[in-house]
A tleap script that builds the chain and sets N, CA, C and O, in Angstrom:
source leaprc.protein.ff14SB
mol = sequence {
  NASP VAL ALA LEU ALA ALA ALA GLY GLU ALA
  VAL ALA ASP TRP TYR GLY GLY THR ARG LEU
  GLY ASP GLY LEU LYS ALA PHE ASN ASP GLY
  TRP GLY VAL ARG GLY MET ALA ARG GLY SER
  ILE VAL VAL ILE LEU SER ASP GLY TRP ASP
  ARG GLY ASN PRO GLU GLY LEU ALA THR GLU
  MET ARG ARG LEU ARG ARG VAL ALA ASN ARG
  LEU ILE TRP VAL ASN PRO LEU LYS ALA THR
  ALA GLY TYR SER PRO ILE VAL ARG GLY MET
  ALA ALA ALA LEU PRO PHE VAL ASP GLU PHE
  VAL ASP GLY HIE SER LEU ALA SER LEU GLU
  SER LEU VAL GLN VAL ILE GLY GLY ASP HIE
  GLY ARG CARG
}
set mol.1.N position { 1.813 -23.901 17.443 }
set mol.1.CA position { 2.404 -24.217 16.291 }
set mol.1.C position { 1.942 -24.971 15.157 }
set mol.1.O position { 2.405 -25.008 14.017 }
set mol.2.N position { 0.729 -25.703 15.767 }
set mol.2.CA position { 0.526 -27.003 14.778 }
set mol.2.C position { -0.549 -26.014 13.767 }
set mol.2.O position { -0.411 -26.051 12.545 }
set mol.3.N position { -1.584 -25.168 14.394 }
set mol.3.CA position { -2.554 -24.363 13.659 }
set mol.3.C position { -1.560 -23.417 12.519 }
set mol.3.O position { -1.846 -23.469 11.322 }
set mol.4.N position { -0.787 -22.855 12.837 }
set mol.4.CA position { 0.391 -22.336 12.001 }
set mol.4.C position { 0.737 -22.972 10.554 }
set mol.4.O position { 0.492 -22.633 9.396 }
set mol.5.N position { 1.508 -24.194 11.236 }
set mol.5.CA position { 1.290 -24.852 10.109 }
set mol.5.C position { 0.757 -25.436 9.562 }
set mol.5.O position { 1.365 -25.893 8.594 }
set mol.6.N position { -0.429 -25.786 9.692 }
set mol.6.CA position { -1.758 -26.281 8.949 }
set mol.6.C position { -2.086 -25.374 7.923 }
set mol.6.O position { -2.289 -25.589 6.728 }
set mol.7.N position { -2.117 -23.736 8.939 }
set mol.7.CA position { -2.638 -22.653 7.805 }
set mol.7.C position { -1.528 -22.648 6.743 }
set mol.7.O position { -1.802 -22.385 5.572 }
set mol.8.N position { -0.523 -22.880 7.060 }
set mol.8.CA position { 0.444 -22.390 5.931 }
set mol.8.C position { 0.306 -23.549 5.011 }
set mol.8.O position { 0.411 -23.233 3.825 }
set mol.9.N position { 0.069 -24.989 5.283 }
set mol.9.CA position { -0.346 -25.980 4.399 }
set mol.9.C position { -1.531 -25.696 3.221 }
set mol.9.O position { -1.589 -25.867 2.003 }
set mol.10.N position { -2.482 -25.143 4.308 }
set mol.10.CA position { -3.686 -24.790 3.103 }
set mol.10.C position { -4.057 -23.821 2.273 }
set mol.10.O position { -5.062 -23.747 1.566 }
set mol.11.N position { -2.937 -22.889 2.446 }
set mol.11.CA position { -2.612 -21.312 1.606 }
set mol.11.C position { -1.574 -21.951 0.636 }
set mol.11.O position { -0.549 -22.534 0.990 }
set mol.12.N position { -2.036 -21.733 -0.759 }
set mol.12.CA position { -1.099 -22.019 -1.897 }
set mol.12.C position { 0.032 -21.413 -1.620 }
set mol.12.O position { 1.097 -22.027 -1.555 }
set mol.13.N position { -0.115 -19.798 -1.376 }
set mol.13.CA position { 1.244 -18.870 -1.540 }
set mol.13.C position { 1.492 -18.173 -0.085 }
set mol.13.O position { 1.813 -16.985 -0.082 }
set mol.14.N position { 1.343 -18.935 1.264 }
set mol.14.CA position { 1.546 -18.522 2.326 }
set mol.14.C position { 2.723 -17.873 2.726 }
set mol.14.O position { 2.733 -16.985 3.579 }
set mol.15.N position { 4.032 -18.419 1.950 }
set mol.15.CA position { 5.157 -17.437 1.613 }
set mol.15.C position { 5.666 -16.914 0.713 }
set mol.15.O position { 6.855 -16.798 0.415 }
set mol.16.N position { 4.459 -16.460 0.083 }
set mol.16.CA position { 4.877 -16.107 -1.739 }
set mol.16.C position { 4.646 -14.221 -1.360 }
set mol.16.O position { 5.204 -13.622 -2.280 }
set mol.17.N position { 4.443 -13.886 -1.027 }
set mol.17.CA position { 4.712 -12.236 -0.869 }
set mol.17.C position { 3.209 -11.959 -0.816 }
set mol.17.O position { 2.350 -12.816 -0.607 }
set mol.18.N position { 2.997 -10.660 -1.030 }
set mol.18.CA position { 1.426 -9.964 -1.195 }
set mol.18.C position { 1.144 -9.899 -2.783 }
set mol.18.O position { 2.084 -10.077 -3.558 }
set mol.19.N position { 0.008 -9.676 -3.200 }
set mol.19.CA position { -0.586 -9.503 -4.481 }
set mol.19.C position { -1.291 -7.888 -4.599 }
set mol.19.O position { -2.318 -7.716 -5.255 }
set mol.20.N position { -0.698 -6.919 -3.982 }
set mol.20.CA position { -1.167 -5.825 -3.733 }
set mol.20.C position { -2.304 -5.293 -4.829 }
set mol.20.O position { -3.383 -4.735 -4.630 }
set mol.21.N position { -1.514 -5.756 -6.289 }
set mol.21.CA position { -2.566 -4.992 -7.555 }
set mol.21.C position { -3.795 -5.527 -7.754 }
set mol.21.O position { -4.776 -4.987 -8.264 }
set mol.22.N position { -3.632 -7.089 -7.135 }
set mol.22.CA position { -5.203 -7.964 -6.927 }
set mol.22.C position { -5.778 -7.291 -6.102 }
set mol.22.O position { -6.827 -6.850 -6.571 }
set mol.23.N position { -5.535 -6.885 -4.714 }
set mol.23.CA position { -6.158 -6.358 -3.814 }
set mol.23.C position { -6.806 -5.336 -4.250 }
set mol.23.O position { -8.037 -5.316 -4.248 }
set mol.24.N position { -5.985 -4.230 -4.736 }
set mol.24.CA position { -6.125 -2.884 -4.940 }
set mol.24.C position { -7.295 -2.871 -6.378 }
set mol.24.O position { -8.029 -1.914 -6.623 }
set mol.25.N position { -7.252 -3.875 -7.022 }
set mol.25.CA position { -8.397 -4.135 -8.326 }
set mol.25.C position { -9.381 -4.615 -7.409 }
set mol.25.O position { -10.413 -3.943 -7.433 }
set mol.26.N position { -9.378 -5.303 -6.834 }
set mol.26.CA position { -10.827 -5.893 -5.615 }
set mol.26.C position { -11.298 -4.894 -5.062 }
set mol.26.O position { -12.516 -4.999 -4.917 }
set mol.27.N position { -10.773 -3.739 -4.595 }
set mol.27.CA position { -11.073 -2.339 -4.036 }
set mol.27.C position { -11.335 -1.497 -5.002 }
set mol.27.O position { -12.309 -0.780 -4.769 }
set mol.28.N position { -10.797 -1.325 -6.033 }
set mol.28.CA position { -11.422 -0.405 -6.691 }
set mol.28.C position { -12.295 -0.893 -7.656 }
set mol.28.O position { -12.824 -0.042 -8.371 }
set mol.29.N position { -12.639 -2.336 -7.893 }
set mol.29.CA position { -13.736 -2.786 -8.772 }
set mol.29.C position { -15.148 -2.902 -7.717 }
set mol.29.O position { -16.321 -3.041 -8.067 }
set mol.30.N position { -14.737 -2.822 -6.698 }
set mol.30.CA position { -15.834 -3.200 -5.569 }
set mol.30.C position { -16.390 -1.773 -4.927 }
set mol.30.O position { -17.553 -1.467 -4.665 }
set mol.31.N position { -15.164 -0.996 -4.759 }
set mol.31.CA position { -15.946 -0.169 -3.894 }
set mol.31.C position { -15.261 1.460 -4.411 }
set mol.31.O position { -15.571 2.486 -3.806 }
set mol.32.N position { -14.433 1.461 -5.448 }
set mol.32.CA position { -13.989 2.502 -6.126 }
set mol.32.C position { -14.980 3.197 -7.141 }
set mol.32.O position { -14.846 4.365 -7.504 }
set mol.33.N position { -16.056 2.295 -7.589 }
set mol.33.CA position { -16.725 2.634 -8.532 }
set mol.33.C position { -17.832 2.947 -7.752 }
set mol.33.O position { -18.812 3.100 -8.481 }
set mol.34.N position { -18.064 3.093 -6.673 }
set mol.34.CA position { -19.472 3.089 -5.844 }
set mol.34.C position { -19.358 4.390 -5.316 }
set mol.34.O position { -20.390 5.016 -5.074 }
set mol.35.N position { -17.982 5.009 -5.051 }
set mol.35.CA position { -17.977 6.389 -4.657 }
set mol.35.C position { -17.375 6.385 -3.246 }
set mol.35.O position { -17.194 7.470 -2.692 }
set mol.36.N position { -16.993 5.029 -2.512 }
set mol.36.CA position { -16.454 4.990 -1.120 }
set mol.36.C position { -14.994 5.776 -1.019 }
set mol.36.O position { -14.604 6.462 -0.074 }
set mol.37.N position { -14.319 5.491 -2.222 }
set mol.37.CA position { -12.930 6.271 -2.282 }
set mol.37.C position { -12.837 7.844 -2.710 }
set mol.37.O position { -11.949 8.671 -2.503 }
set mol.38.N position { -14.111 7.948 -3.396 }
set mol.38.CA position { -14.107 9.647 -4.321 }
set mol.38.C position { -13.903 10.469 -2.304 }
set mol.38.O position { -14.380 10.282 -1.185 }
set mol.39.N position { -12.877 11.379 -3.001 }
set mol.39.CA position { -12.281 12.621 -2.359 }
set mol.39.C position { -11.734 11.850 -0.872 }
set mol.39.O position { -11.669 12.705 0.012 }
set mol.40.N position { -11.448 10.873 -0.521 }
set mol.40.CA position { -10.710 10.047 0.717 }
set mol.40.C position { -9.214 10.593 0.663 }
set mol.40.O position { -8.597 11.248 -0.178 }
set mol.41.N position { -8.917 10.110 1.776 }
set mol.41.CA position { -7.583 9.851 1.991 }
set mol.41.C position { -7.137 8.375 2.309 }
set mol.41.O position { -7.288 7.965 3.460 }
set mol.42.N position { -6.663 7.661 1.465 }
set mol.42.CA position { -6.263 6.687 1.461 }
set mol.42.C position { -4.791 6.037 1.963 }
set mol.42.O position { -3.807 6.190 1.240 }
set mol.43.N position { -4.689 5.310 3.226 }
set mol.43.CA position { -3.458 4.948 3.659 }
set mol.43.C position { -3.403 3.459 3.110 }
set mol.43.O position { -4.395 2.754 2.928 }
set mol.44.N position { -1.987 3.068 2.860 }
set mol.44.CA position { -1.536 1.755 2.658 }
set mol.44.C position { -0.373 1.613 3.205 }
set mol.44.O position { 0.634 2.303 3.048 }
set mol.45.N position { -0.574 0.479 4.010 }
set mol.45.CA position { 0.609 0.064 4.949 }
set mol.45.C position { 1.132 -1.251 4.232 }
set mol.45.O position { 0.704 -2.405 4.271 }
set mol.46.N position { 2.184 -0.693 3.577 }
set mol.46.CA position { 3.029 -2.099 2.948 }
set mol.46.C position { 4.149 -1.750 2.814 }
set mol.46.O position { 4.423 -0.550 2.778 }
set mol.47.N position { 5.488 -3.123 2.660 }
set mol.47.CA position { 6.717 -2.675 2.230 }
set mol.47.C position { 6.923 -2.393 0.619 }
set mol.47.O position { 7.869 -1.840 0.058 }
set mol.48.N position { 5.790 -2.924 0.097 }
set mol.48.CA position { 5.941 -2.907 -1.407 }
set mol.48.C position { 6.223 -4.025 -2.053 }
set mol.48.O position { 5.906 -4.026 -3.242 }
set mol.49.N position { 6.914 -5.343 -1.466 }
set mol.49.CA position { 7.151 -6.552 -1.888 }
set mol.49.C position { 5.722 -7.188 -2.365 }
set mol.49.O position { 4.728 -7.580 -1.753 }
set mol.50.N position { 6.022 -7.120 -3.512 }
set mol.50.CA position { 4.400 -7.833 -4.298 }
set mol.50.C position { 4.903 -8.691 -5.374 }
set mol.50.O position { 5.655 -8.324 -6.276 }
set mol.51.N position { 4.417 -9.880 -5.201 }
set mol.51.CA position { 4.335 -11.066 -6.141 }
set mol.51.C position { 3.845 -10.973 -7.175 }
set mol.51.O position { 4.330 -11.825 -7.918 }
set mol.52.N position { 2.757 -10.091 -7.899 }
set mol.52.CA position { 1.978 -9.815 -8.802 }
set mol.52.C position { 2.619 -9.006 -9.821 }
set mol.52.O position { 3.787 -8.737 -9.544 }
set mol.53.N position { 2.351 -8.714 -10.509 }
set mol.53.CA position { 2.570 -7.881 -12.073 }
set mol.53.C position { 2.604 -6.309 -11.401 }
set mol.53.O position { 1.671 -5.785 -10.791 }
set mol.54.N position { 3.743 -5.793 -11.643 }
set mol.54.CA position { 4.279 -4.790 -11.226 }
set mol.54.C position { 2.826 -3.388 -12.046 }
set mol.54.O position { 2.100 -2.541 -11.525 }
set mol.55.N position { 3.091 -3.926 -13.705 }
set mol.55.CA position { 1.958 -3.093 -14.240 }
set mol.55.C position { 0.595 -3.147 -13.612 }
set mol.55.O position { -0.108 -2.162 -13.388 }
set mol.56.N position { 0.314 -4.313 -13.366 }
set mol.56.CA position { -1.155 -4.343 -12.843 }
set mol.56.C position { -1.173 -3.508 -11.644 }
set mol.56.O position { -1.992 -2.590 -11.651 }
set mol.57.N position { -0.500 -3.634 -10.717 }
set mol.57.CA position { -0.017 -2.831 -9.656 }
set mol.57.C position { 0.004 -1.065 -9.919 }
set mol.57.O position { -0.538 -0.375 -9.056 }
set mol.58.N position { 0.430 -0.611 -10.726 }
set mol.58.CA position { 0.605 0.588 -11.297 }
set mol.58.C position { -0.657 0.797 -12.112 }
set mol.58.O position { -0.949 1.988 -12.211 }
set mol.59.N position { -1.372 0.071 -12.640 }
set mol.59.CA position { -2.835 0.554 -13.185 }
set mol.59.C position { -4.144 0.847 -12.126 }
set mol.59.O position { -5.042 1.667 -12.318 }
set mol.60.N position { -3.997 -0.025 -11.000 }
set mol.60.CA position { -4.852 0.096 -9.859 }
set mol.60.C position { -4.548 1.626 -9.142 }
set mol.60.O position { -5.379 2.521 -8.988 }
set mol.61.N position { -3.337 1.646 -8.814 }
set mol.61.CA position { -2.983 2.522 -8.078 }
set mol.61.C position { -3.416 3.966 -8.967 }
set mol.61.O position { -3.832 4.921 -8.310 }
set mol.62.N position { -3.315 4.073 -10.313 }
set mol.62.CA position { -3.425 5.121 -11.039 }
set mol.62.C position { -5.061 5.294 -10.880 }
set mol.62.O position { -5.548 6.373 -10.543 }
set mol.63.N position { -5.921 4.036 -11.178 }
set mol.63.CA position { -7.091 4.118 -10.811 }
set mol.63.C position { -7.736 4.950 -9.530 }
set mol.63.O position { -8.496 5.916 -9.604 }
set mol.64.N position { -7.278 4.376 -8.457 }
set mol.64.CA position { -7.369 5.208 -7.026 }
set mol.64.C position { -6.991 6.285 -6.815 }
set mol.64.O position { -7.463 7.033 -5.959 }
set mol.65.N position { -5.721 6.634 -7.857 }
set mol.65.CA position { -5.499 8.296 -7.289 }
set mol.65.C position { -6.430 9.022 -7.893 }
set mol.65.O position { -6.713 10.105 -7.381 }
set mol.66.N position { -7.179 8.559 -9.224 }
set mol.66.CA position { -7.962 9.466 -9.792 }
set mol.66.C position { -9.279 9.722 -9.102 }
set mol.66.O position { -9.831 10.759 -9.471 }
set mol.67.N position { -9.976 8.938 -8.087 }
set mol.67.CA position { -10.948 9.071 -7.445 }
set mol.67.C position { -10.508 9.763 -5.734 }
set mol.67.O position { -11.233 10.403 -4.971 }
set mol.68.N position { -9.253 9.387 -5.582 }
set mol.68.CA position { -9.093 9.686 -4.111 }
set mol.68.C position { -8.250 10.994 -3.980 }
set mol.68.O position { -7.465 11.306 -4.876 }
set mol.69.N position { -8.423 11.802 -2.797 }
set mol.69.CA position { -7.990 12.870 -2.529 }
set mol.69.C position { -6.447 12.898 -2.185 }
set mol.69.O position { -5.693 13.754 -2.648 }
set mol.70.N position { -6.101 12.033 -1.454 }
set mol.70.CA position { -4.839 11.694 -1.185 }
set mol.70.C position { -4.340 10.174 -1.025 }
set mol.70.O position { -4.976 9.400 -0.311 }
set mol.71.N position { -3.203 9.778 -1.700 }
set mol.71.CA position { -2.665 8.418 -1.082 }
set mol.71.C position { -1.201 8.656 -0.284 }
set mol.71.O position { -0.205 9.345 -0.504 }
set mol.72.N position { -1.567 7.818 0.643 }
set mol.72.CA position { -0.345 7.474 1.584 }
set mol.72.C position { 0.313 6.669 1.890 }
set mol.72.O position { -0.329 5.896 2.601 }
set mol.73.N position { 1.787 6.211 1.706 }
set mol.73.CA position { 2.059 4.972 1.716 }
set mol.73.C position { 2.687 5.167 2.973 }
set mol.73.O position { 3.031 6.271 3.396 }
set mol.74.N position { 2.888 3.681 3.795 }
set mol.74.CA position { 3.344 3.576 5.093 }
set mol.74.C position { 4.171 2.475 4.961 }
set mol.74.O position { 3.555 1.426 5.151 }
set mol.75.N position { 5.533 2.312 4.662 }
set mol.75.CA position { 6.655 1.607 4.582 }
set mol.75.C position { 7.341 1.277 5.523 }
set mol.75.O position { 8.090 2.174 5.908 }
set mol.76.N position { 7.430 -0.173 6.365 }
set mol.76.CA position { 8.286 -0.499 7.724 }
set mol.76.C position { 9.699 -0.475 7.198 }
set mol.76.O position { 10.585 -0.310 8.036 }
set mol.77.N position { 9.997 -0.599 6.084 }
set mol.77.CA position { 11.692 -0.693 5.917 }
set mol.77.C position { 11.894 0.783 5.445 }
set mol.77.O position { 13.057 1.063 5.156 }
set mol.78.N position { 11.106 1.624 5.335 }
set mol.78.CA position { 11.737 3.260 5.001 }
set mol.78.C position { 12.930 3.871 5.778 }
set mol.78.O position { 13.919 4.447 5.326 }
set mol.79.N position { 12.626 3.629 6.924 }
set mol.79.CA position { 13.806 3.954 7.955 }
set mol.79.C position { 14.985 3.377 8.023 }
set mol.79.O position { 15.857 3.892 8.722 }
set mol.80.N position { 15.219 2.252 7.339 }
set mol.80.CA position { 16.037 1.123 7.479 }
set mol.80.C position { 17.334 2.160 6.824 }
set mol.80.O position { 17.020 3.110 6.107 }
set mol.81.N position { 18.510 1.927 7.084 }
set mol.81.CA position { 19.732 2.925 6.757 }
set mol.81.C position { 20.027 2.073 5.183 }
set mol.81.O position { 20.077 0.856 5.002 }
set mol.82.N position { 20.123 2.711 4.603 }
set mol.82.CA position { 20.350 2.101 3.038 }
set mol.82.C position { 19.083 1.855 2.359 }
set mol.82.O position { 18.964 1.126 1.374 }
set mol.83.N position { 18.245 2.428 2.869 }
set mol.83.CA position { 16.764 1.778 1.972 }
set mol.83.C position { 16.524 2.400 0.883 }
set mol.83.O position { 16.790 3.602 0.867 }
set mol.84.N position { 15.988 1.802 -0.266 }
set mol.84.CA position { 15.738 2.827 -1.291 }
set mol.84.C position { 14.578 2.029 -2.062 }
set mol.84.O position { 14.845 0.937 -2.564 }
set mol.85.N position { 13.367 2.543 -2.151 }
set mol.85.CA position { 12.037 1.932 -2.750 }
set mol.85.C position { 12.510 1.627 -4.423 }
set mol.85.O position { 12.272 2.354 -5.388 }
set mol.86.N position { 13.325 0.183 -4.410 }
set mol.86.CA position { 13.462 -0.522 -5.727 }
set mol.86.C position { 12.614 -1.651 -6.163 }
set mol.86.O position { 12.381 -2.076 -7.294 }
set mol.87.N position { 12.146 -2.094 -4.823 }
set mol.87.CA position { 11.374 -3.612 -5.321 }
set mol.87.C position { 10.143 -3.206 -6.196 }
set mol.87.O position { 9.619 -2.092 -6.194 }
set mol.88.N position { 9.788 -4.217 -6.895 }
set mol.88.CA position { 9.066 -3.937 -8.141 }
set mol.88.C position { 7.615 -2.993 -7.965 }
set mol.88.O position { 7.210 -1.955 -8.488 }
set mol.89.N position { 7.008 -4.064 -6.805 }
set mol.89.CA position { 5.738 -3.440 -6.370 }
set mol.89.C position { 5.957 -1.770 -5.807 }
set mol.89.O position { 5.249 -0.842 -6.198 }
set mol.90.N position { 7.093 -1.628 -4.812 }
set mol.90.CA position { 7.226 -0.180 -4.296 }
set mol.90.C position { 7.187 0.398 -5.911 }
set mol.90.O position { 6.135 0.855 -6.358 }
set mol.91.N position { 8.154 0.348 -6.559 }
set mol.91.CA position { 8.610 1.391 -7.461 }
set mol.91.C position { 7.414 1.474 -8.569 }
set mol.91.O position { 7.220 2.518 -9.192 }
set mol.92.N position { 6.497 0.113 -8.804 }
set mol.92.CA position { 5.435 0.623 -9.515 }
set mol.92.C position { 4.375 1.415 -8.958 }
set mol.92.O position { 3.526 1.949 -9.672 }
set mol.93.N position { 4.395 1.504 -7.756 }
set mol.93.CA position { 3.302 2.161 -6.872 }
set mol.93.C position { 3.460 3.707 -6.461 }
set mol.93.O position { 2.565 4.543 -6.333 }
set mol.94.N position { 5.088 3.881 -6.260 }
set mol.94.CA position { 5.342 5.367 -5.753 }
set mol.94.C position { 5.429 6.622 -6.641 }
set mol.94.O position { 5.850 7.642 -6.095 }
set mol.95.N position { 5.017 6.690 -8.191 }
set mol.95.CA position { 4.903 7.587 -8.442 }
set mol.95.C position { 3.190 8.344 -8.264 }
set mol.95.O position { 2.852 9.525 -8.337 }
set mol.96.N position { 2.389 7.123 -8.016 }
set mol.96.CA position { 0.981 7.640 -7.532 }
set mol.96.C position { 0.672 7.979 -6.320 }
set mol.96.O position { -0.460 8.049 -5.841 }
set mol.97.N position { 1.703 8.199 -5.800 }
set mol.97.CA position { 1.618 8.280 -4.026 }
set mol.97.C position { 2.362 9.777 -3.663 }
set mol.97.O position { 3.475 10.199 -3.975 }
set mol.98.N position { 1.406 10.308 -2.974 }
set mol.98.CA position { 1.077 11.605 -2.549 }
set mol.98.C position { 2.414 12.070 -1.266 }
set mol.98.O position { 3.168 13.040 -1.186 }
set mol.99.N position { 2.236 10.984 -0.506 }
set mol.99.CA position { 3.327 10.959 0.984 }
set mol.99.C position { 3.498 9.581 1.135 }
set mol.99.O position { 2.622 8.716 1.135 }
set mol.100.N position { 5.118 9.414 1.307 }
set mol.100.CA position { 5.591 8.371 1.523 }
set mol.100.C position { 6.209 8.201 2.908 }
set mol.100.O position { 7.033 9.068 3.198 }
set mol.101.N position { 5.993 7.327 3.753 }
set mol.101.CA position { 6.243 7.666 5.046 }
set mol.101.C position { 6.891 6.328 5.834 }
set mol.101.O position { 6.685 5.206 5.372 }
set mol.102.N position { 7.667 6.518 7.020 }
set mol.102.CA position { 7.944 5.601 7.521 }
set mol.102.C position { 7.051 4.665 8.561 }
set mol.102.O position { 6.236 5.302 9.229 }
set mol.103.N position { 7.097 3.441 8.749 }
set mol.103.CA position { 6.065 2.856 9.462 }
set mol.103.C position { 6.735 1.671 10.302 }
set mol.103.O position { 6.229 0.553 10.405 }
set mol.104.N position { 8.170 2.142 10.998 }
set mol.104.CA position { 8.718 0.971 12.061 }
set mol.104.C position { 8.416 0.944 13.120 }
set mol.104.O position { 8.822 0.029 13.837 }
set mol.105.N position { 7.580 1.951 13.617 }
set mol.105.CA position { 7.620 1.950 15.187 }
set mol.105.C position { 6.264 2.621 15.342 }
set mol.105.O position { 5.632 3.172 14.441 }
set mol.106.N position { 5.857 2.473 16.812 }
set mol.106.CA position { 4.943 3.157 17.249 }
set mol.106.C position { 5.018 4.658 16.870 }
set mol.106.O position { 4.020 5.203 16.399 }
set mol.107.N position { 6.214 5.367 17.070 }
set mol.107.CA position { 6.286 6.887 16.911 }
set mol.107.C position { 6.139 7.258 15.667 }
set mol.107.O position { 5.641 8.340 15.357 }
set mol.108.N position { 6.561 6.388 14.831 }
set mol.108.CA position { 6.302 6.774 13.265 }
set mol.108.C position { 4.876 6.598 12.733 }
set mol.108.O position { 4.450 7.258 11.785 }
set mol.109.N position { 4.086 5.581 13.454 }
set mol.109.CA position { 2.667 5.253 13.456 }
set mol.109.C position { 1.819 6.948 13.892 }
set mol.109.O position { 0.992 7.565 13.221 }
set mol.110.N position { 2.461 7.329 15.324 }
set mol.110.CA position { 1.611 8.317 15.757 }
set mol.110.C position { 1.790 9.515 14.907 }
set mol.110.O position { 0.876 10.318 14.721 }
set mol.111.N position { 3.256 9.662 14.268 }
set mol.111.CA position { 3.349 10.808 13.315 }
set mol.111.C position { 2.423 10.719 12.119 }
set mol.111.O position { 2.385 11.671 11.339 }
set mol.112.N position { 1.673 9.647 11.917 }
set mol.112.CA position { 0.926 9.480 10.748 }
set mol.112.C position { -0.186 10.301 10.739 }
set mol.112.O position { -0.741 10.760 9.741 }
set mol.113.N position { -0.562 10.504 12.189 }
set mol.113.CA position { -1.793 11.275 12.383 }
set mol.113.C position { -1.705 12.939 11.547 }
set mol.113.O position { -2.458 13.492 10.745 }
set mol.114.N position { -0.310 13.382 12.244 }
set mol.114.CA position { 0.064 14.469 11.319 }
set mol.114.C position { -0.272 14.397 10.218 }
set mol.114.O position { -1.237 14.978 9.720 }
set mol.115.N position { 0.592 13.566 9.608 }
set mol.115.CA position { 0.273 13.602 8.014 }
set mol.115.C position { -0.853 13.611 7.297 }
set mol.115.O position { -1.123 14.266 6.290 }
set mol.116.N position { -1.746 12.518 8.134 }
set mol.116.CA position { -3.010 12.264 7.803 }
set mol.116.C position { -3.825 14.024 7.692 }
set mol.116.O position { -4.426 14.390 6.683 }
set mol.117.N position { -3.730 14.516 8.400 }
set mol.117.CA position { -4.452 15.463 9.420 }
set mol.117.C position { -3.734 17.102 8.620 }
set mol.117.O position { -4.190 18.227 8.821 }
set mol.118.N position { -2.579 16.767 7.754 }
set mol.118.CA position { -1.927 18.024 7.316 }
set mol.118.C position { -2.397 18.688 5.972 }
set mol.118.O position { -3.255 18.073 5.339 }
set mol.119.N position { -2.055 19.558 5.603 }
set mol.119.CA position { -2.436 19.919 3.732 }
set mol.119.C position { -1.679 19.722 2.848 }
set mol.119.O position { -1.978 19.795 1.656 }
set mol.120.N position { -0.016 19.296 3.527 }
set mol.120.CA position { 0.811 19.068 2.471 }
set mol.120.C position { 0.466 17.682 1.818 }
set mol.120.O position { 0.132 16.679 2.448 }
set mol.121.N position { 0.596 17.781 0.486 }
set mol.121.CA position { 0.788 16.867 -0.482 }
set mol.121.C position { -1.179 16.682 -1.116 }
set mol.121.O position { -1.624 15.730 -1.756 }
set mol.122.N position { -1.689 17.495 -0.811 }
set mol.122.CA position { -3.323 17.704 -1.451 }
set mol.122.C position { -2.809 17.887 -2.832 }
set mol.122.O position { -1.752 18.413 -3.178 }
set mol.123.N position { -3.967 17.233 -3.729 }
set mol.123.CA position { -4.263 17.464 -4.834 }
set mol.123.C position { -5.152 18.541 -5.306 }
set mol.123.O position { -5.380 18.672 -6.508 }
savepdb mol mol.pdb
quit
């Protein structure tokens, strides 16, 4: 408990949500241009709650889509009754996603293997 509290105090945005666009920009700048993502199947596991600029996230998703073979987004909230992908980050990313799948349980993550291995969604 003490260590967790100390970590929360040390990190300025501990409770602030993720910055998906910033993370994808770092990946695209560092690895996307070097070919690591070229032709790959990229799997992103996130609920899409993002504290960054949605336009920046859309820009980085567009960049990643240009080099990757497939983009698969695994969302732990997708199976929730009444869920709709309307949060800013998820709404910005979704147009660039080939497969949008559940990620709320071990069974849903096991089915991810079928999605990754399947032909559907290939560009």
